KOLLUM-625405 format. One record per residue (C-alpha): residue in three letters; x, y, z negated. Coordinates in steps of 0.05 Angstrom, whole numbers, padded with zeros to 5 digits, always signed. Each point is the difference from the previous one (the first is absolute). Layout:
AlaXYZ...
***
This chain:
Met+02851+02649-02191Ser-00066-00041-00022Ser+00015-00048-00059Val-00078-00028+00010Thr+00002-00079+00012Ala-00013-00010+00073Thr-00052-00068+00017Ala-00016-00022+00066Pro-00072-00010+00014Ala-00019-00076-00022Asp-00015-00025+00082Ala+00072+00028+00012Ser+00050-00054+00033Pro+00063-00015-00038Ala+00044+00032+00050Asp-00046+00066-00019Arg-00005-00006-00080Leu+00074-00014+00013Glu+00018+00071+00030Val-00038+00023-00058Leu+00036-00032-00053Phe+00068+00026+00033Glu-00019+00072+00006Glu-00007+00000-00075Leu+00050-00038-00008Ala+00051+00037+00032Glu-00031+00069-00043Leu+00014-00033-00061Thr+00064-00024+00018Gly+00022+00065+00023Gln-00030+00040-00060Arg+00034-00055-00047Asn+00074+00014+00043Ala-00012+00084-00014Ile-00016-00029-00069Asp+00070-00039-00004Gly+00032+00061+00020Arg-00017+00041-00058Ile+00021-00052-00041Val+00063+00002+00026Asp+00005+00072-00001Ile-00021-00007-00080Val+00051-00059-00012Ala+00059+00049+00033Glu-00016+00049-00038Ile+00013-00040-00068Asp+00053-00038+00031His+00037+00064+00021Asp-00008+00042-00064Gly+00016-00061-00040Leu-00069+00008-00036Trp-00012-00076-00001Gly+00050+00001-00064Asn-00051+00033-00047Thr-00051-00062+00004Gly+00040-00047-00029Ala-00001-00047+00068Arg+00063-00028+00018Ser+00005+00011+00072Ile-00053+00056+00049Arg-00009-00076+00032Ala-00025-00024-00078Leu-00039+00064-00001Ile-00038-00005+00063Ala-00016-00071-00011Trp-00030+00014-00068Lys-00040+00070+00018Thr-00025-00023+00069Gly-00015-00072-00020Val+00042-00030+00058Thr+00045-00048+00009Pro+00071+00004-00008Asn+00015-00012+00067Asn-00048+00055+00028Ala+00028+00044-00054Glu+00062-00011+00037Thr-00019+00018+00065Leu-00026+00068-00033Ala+00064+00021-00031Thr+00040-00017+00056Ile-00040+00047+00053Ala+00004+00048-00053His+00071-00007-00015Arg+00007+00001+00074Arg-00051+00053+00018Asp+00046+00058+00025Asp+00040-00047+00037Phe-00069-00025+00050Pro-00039+00071+00003Glu-00039-00024+00055Cys-00013-00072-00029Thr-00031+00028-00061Gln-00036+00051+00034Gly-00037-00052+00046Leu-00021-00033-00072Arg-00018+00071-00024Glu-00050-00008+00062Gly-00013-00067+00004Arg+00027-00018+00058Leu+00050-00044-00034Ser-00010-00053-00056Leu+00036-00011-00068Asp+00035-00059+00019Gln+00023+00029+00082Val+00038+00061-00033Gly+00021-00042-00067Val+00034-00054+00052Ile+00031+00056+00033Ala+00021+00041-00066Ala+00029-00065-00025Arg+00042-00024+00058Ala+00011+00051+00049Ala+00059+00041+00015Glu+00005+00078-00016Gly-00020+00043+00064Ser-00046-00055+00030Asp-00068+00035-00027Ala-00023+00022+00065His+00016-00063+00028Tyr-00037-00037-00044Ala-00056+00056-00012Glu-00012-00016+00081Leu+00002-00079+00000Ala-00050-00008-00063Arg-00050+00026+00036Ser-00013-00056+00034Ala+00052-00055-00030Thr-00026-00044-00066Val+00038-00018-00060Thr+00038-00054+00018Gln+00018+00030+00064Leu+00027+00066-00033Arg+00040-00061-00044Thr+00026-00027+00065Ala+00020+00061+00034Ile+00038+00021-00060Lys+00041-00061-00002Leu+00017+00019+00066Glu+00046+00062-00016Pro+00071-00004+00003Arg+00022-00005-00065Pro+00079+00017-00019Asp+00041-00055-00023Pro-00011-00004-00075Asp+00063-00001-00041Pro+00026-00060-00031Gly-00003+00027-00065Pro+00016-00036-00065Ala-00015-00073-00018Ser-00075-00018-00021Pro+00003+00003-00077Pro-00019-00057-00030Ala-00076-00007-00011Leu-00067-00058-00020Thr-00057+00011+00037Arg-00070-00022-00008Thr-00053-00012+00054Asp-00076-00028-00025Arg-00020-00034+00052Gly-00064-00021-00027Asp+00013-00075-00011His+00065+00010-00021Val+00056+00045-00016Asp+00062+00013+00039Tyr+00065+00020-00032Arg+00056+00024+00043Leu+00076+00006-00052Arg+00055+00049+00033Leu+00065-00012-00033Ser+00075+00019+00005Pro+00046-00052+00006Leu+00023-00004-00059Ala-00074-00001-00038Ala-00012-00050+00063Ala+00059-00045-00035Thr-00024+00002-00070Phe-00074-00014+00022Asp+00014-00052+00041Ala+00043-00025-00061Ala-00042-00001-00053Leu-00064-00030+00054Gln+00044-00052+00013Ser+00013-00019-00075His-00067+00000-00018His-00013-00047+00058Asp+00050-00052-00021Ala-00024+00012-00071Leu-00068-00025+00037Ile+00019-00050+00034Thr+00040-00031-00059Asp-00070+00009-00047Trp-00035-00034+00062Lys+00046-00062+00001Ser+00010-00012-00072Asn-00082-00004+00002His-00026-00029+00055Thr+00054-00047+00031Thr-00032-00054-00028Ala-00078+00010+00017Pro-00032-00028+00066Ala+00019+00031+00059Glu-00074+00020+00003Gln-00007+00023-00066Arg+00060+00060+00005Pro-00006+00067+00010Pro+00034+00032+00054Met+00069+00023-00004Pro+00004+00071-00030Thr+00022+00051+00055Thr+00030+00068+00008Leu-00067+00035-00019Asp-00003-00045-00062Ala+00065+00024-00020Phe-00014+00071+00016Met-00061-00005-00048Arg+00042-00035-00054Leu+00057+00056+00007Ile-00065+00061-00012Glu-00030-00041-00053Asp+00060-00008-00043Ser+00020+00067+00005Trp-00074+00018-00022Asp+00017-00038-00058Ala+00056+00019-00015Glu-00019+00078+00003Ala-00062-00018-00043Thr+00045-00028-00055Arg+00048+00067+00005Arg-00056+00047-00006Pro-00070-00035-00019His-00044+00054+00010Gly+00045+00040+00059Gln-00039+00038+00052Arg+00048+00059+00013Thr+00065+00005-00048Thr+00034+00008-00058Ile+00011+00071-00027Val+00057+00026-00043Val-00007+00066-00032His+00032+00032-00056Leu-00040+00054-00040Asp+00021+00052-00046Ile-00047-00007-00056Ala+00005+00073-00023Asp+00002+00040+00063Arg-00039-00056+00044Ile+00046-00001+00054Ala+00002-00066+00037Asp+00043-00016+00055Leu+00019-00068+00039His+00052-00046-00026Leu+00058+00017+00040Gly-00035+00051+00041Pro-00038+00067-00011Leu-00039+00045-00035Leu-00073-00017+00011Thr-00061+00047-00002Asp-00062-00016-00038Ala-00035-00021+00069Glu+00053-00038+00021Arg+00011-00035-00066Arg-00077-00017+00000Tyr+00000-00019+00076Leu+00052-00052-00023Thr-00031-00032-00059Cys-00058+00003+00026Asp-00004-00076+00019Ala+00070-00026-00013Thr+00040-00037-00059Ala+00024+00057-00050Glu+00066-00012-00034Ile+00006+00071-00038Trp+00069+00023-00038Phe-00013+00055-00048Gln+00066+00041-00018Arg+00001+00061-00039Asp+00053+00051+00024Gly+00029-00041+00043Arg+00006-00059-00038Pro-00039-00067+00008Ile-00042-00011-00060Gly-00040-00065+00014Ala-00032-00039+00053Gly-00078-00013+00011Arg-00010-00062+00013Ser-00011-00019+00083Thr-00079+00003+00009Arg-00045-00004+00053Thr-00062+00044+00012Ile-00040-00040+00041Gly-00007-00074-00006Arg-00011-00052+00040Arg-00075-00008-00008Leu-00013+00069-00001Arg+00034+00008+00063Arg-00039-00053+00036Ala-00062+00023-00030Leu+00020+00066+00036Glu+00007-00022+00061His-00063-00032+00001Arg-00033+00061-00021Asp+00026+00050+00048Asp+00021-00046+00050Cys+00044+00064+00040Cys+00026+00065-00018Val-00054+00044-00034Val+00013+00073+00037Pro-00052+00002+00051Gly+00024-00011+00074Cys+00053-00042-00025Gly-00009-00071+00004Ala+00068-00022-00015Thr+00000-00069-00023Arg+00079-00016-00013Gly+00045+00016-00053Leu-00048+00036-00036His+00018+00037-00074Ala-00037-00013-00057His-00021+00073-00029His-00019+00027-00067Leu-00049+00055+00010Ile+00017+00023-00071His+00070-00027-00003Trp+00015-00046-00054Glu+00043+00063-00032His-00043+00036-00020Gly-00045-00043-00032Gly-00031-00035+00065Pro-00021-00072-00014Thr+00026-00062+00051Glu-00066-00016+00011Leu-00043-00011+00057Asp-00036+00068-00006Asn+00064+00035+00005Leu+00033-00030+00059Val-00009-00006+00072Leu+00035-00013+00057Val+00035+00050+00050Cys+00045-00005+00062Pro+00079+00020-00013Tyr-00019+00058+00034His-00063+00039-00035His+00034-00033-00063Arg+00056+00050+00001Ala-00046+00054+00038His-00041-00008-00065His+00054+00008-00048Thr+00043+00058+00045Gly-00075+00040-00004Leu-00024-00013+00073Ile-00056-00040-00025Thr-00032-00010-00073Leu-00030-00057-00018Thr-00046+00001-00066Gly-00041-00052-00021Pro-00033-00048-00038Ala+00008-00047+00060Asp-00069-00013+00017His-00018+00074+00010Leu+00073+00025+00036Val+00010+00057+00027Val+00047+00019+00047Thr+00014+00069+00006Asp+00054+00046+00055Ser+00045+00051-00024Asp-00046+00048-00003Gly-00052-00035-00046Arg-00045-00026+00060Pro-00027-00065-00007Leu+00016-00059+00052His-00055-00039+00022Ser+00007-00061+00031Gly-00052+00005+00062Thr+00005+00033+00063Leu-00014+00072+00027Ala-00051-00025+00041Arg-00064+00034-00011Pro-00071+00022+00062Pro+00035+00053+00038Gln-00029+00071-00010Asn+00018+00018+00072Pro-00022-00010+00060Pro+00050-00051+00043Pro+00055+00040+00050Asp-00022+00023+00059Val+00036-00040+00057Pro-00013-00037+00056Pro-00008-00071+00002Tyr+00066-00040-00003Pro+00007-00043+00076Gly+00043-00045-00030Pro+00054-00038+00049Thr-00023-00021+00063Gly+00012-00076-00019Glu+00043-00013+00065Arg+00054-00052+00003Ala+00074+00037-00011Asp+00042-00010+00066Trp+00066+00004-00040Trp+00035-00005+00064Trp-00014+00070+00017Tyr+00005+00034-00064Gln+00046+00049-00016Pro+00016-00004-00073Phe+00023+00059-00033Gln+00068+00023+00009Pro+00038+00023-00073Gln+00047+00066+00024Pro+00072-00010-00026Pro+00021+00044-00050Pro+00032+00070+00029Ala+00077-00008+00008Pro+00049+00034-00050Asn+00032+00065+00028
***
C-alpha cells in the first residue's frame, strides 16, 4: 500500500475532498491496526515468558505504558488482548490484518466469554466499539456465587472540584466509628454553645455538623501521632545487633539479611540494641535517619518515585544511595524517593540506584540503564501491507433481532 499523502484538486467539491481524505484515513487506520497487532504479539511474548520482571517495572501494564508512551488505559487494553490472545485467535488475526481495531478487540478480550471468538470476529466487522460492549452485556451470565461479605474499605474518587470518600466498615468497627464521631460532635456543640450563645444571632457561626466532627476526629488523631512520633513517615524498627559477628535480627523476630537490614533502616526510626554472645550490653538512642524538614525538601525535589516509568506519588520511601551504615550522609544529594516496590527491588538486586541524586543512574539486574523516555523512534521499515480498514457500518443496531452468544455449559461429569 502506498503511504504517500493524497490530496484532492483545489477545485474539488467537498464530497470529493472527503472521499480522498477518507481513503487515506482508511489506509492509515488499517496500517495502525496491523502495527497494534504486532505490538500485542510482542507484549504476549514478554508476558508469557515473564520477561517484564527483568525491567524493574511493577507489572506488564506499567511496562507497556512506560515503553510505548501510552496511557494506562491503553496499556491495560494491550495487556488484556495479549493475555487472552490464545482465546481469541480470529479476533487477533483480524487485528494483525488491519480489519479490526485495537479497541474493538480490547472490548472483546476484556469481557467476552470463552468460545465466543468466531461470533465476535464476525460481529466486529460491522459493529462499533459501543455496539460490541452492548452485545457482550447481552450474554447470559451464570448466577454469581454469593461469596464472602465485602471487606472493609476506604475509596477515594477525585471529581475535579471536590473529592468523594466512600467508607465501608464491619458492624463492630462502625459502632466504634459512630461513637467516636458522636463524641467529637458533642464536644463541638458544647464549645459552640459556650462561646456563641450570648452573641447576636446574625454574628453566630453555623452549628457544627457531622463533617466538622469528622475533620476534628482526623486532626486529633494526626496531632496524637505527631506527638508520639514527631518525624514519622514509616515505622520504628527495633533491631538486635551482635557487635562481634555483625548479625542483626528483629526484636522477637527473625534474623535479617544484609539487604533486609538496609531496606528496613533506610527510612525509619531505628532503635538499636547491642549484644555480645547473645547478651544485651547496651542500647543506642532511638534516632531518626530522615528528618522532617529534609523529607519535605526531598518531596519537593523528586515529586514521585525516581525509577523511570513508575511515577508513583503515595507512600514513598526515602532511600540512601550510599547507605548510612557505609558512611553515606543523610543529605539531600544522597537521598531519593522510591515507591515501596522499587525500594525492595533495589535491595534485592532487581534494580540498582547509584548517585549522586542529581546524576542518578538506574540499571536493571543485567546492568543496563533504564531511561524514562519511550522506545518510539522514526520507522526504519515500510508500513504493513494490509488493505484499508473499512470500519464499522455505522448503522443503528436493532437489538430485538440480535442473537447473543450462548456460552456452552461445562461437560457433565461421568
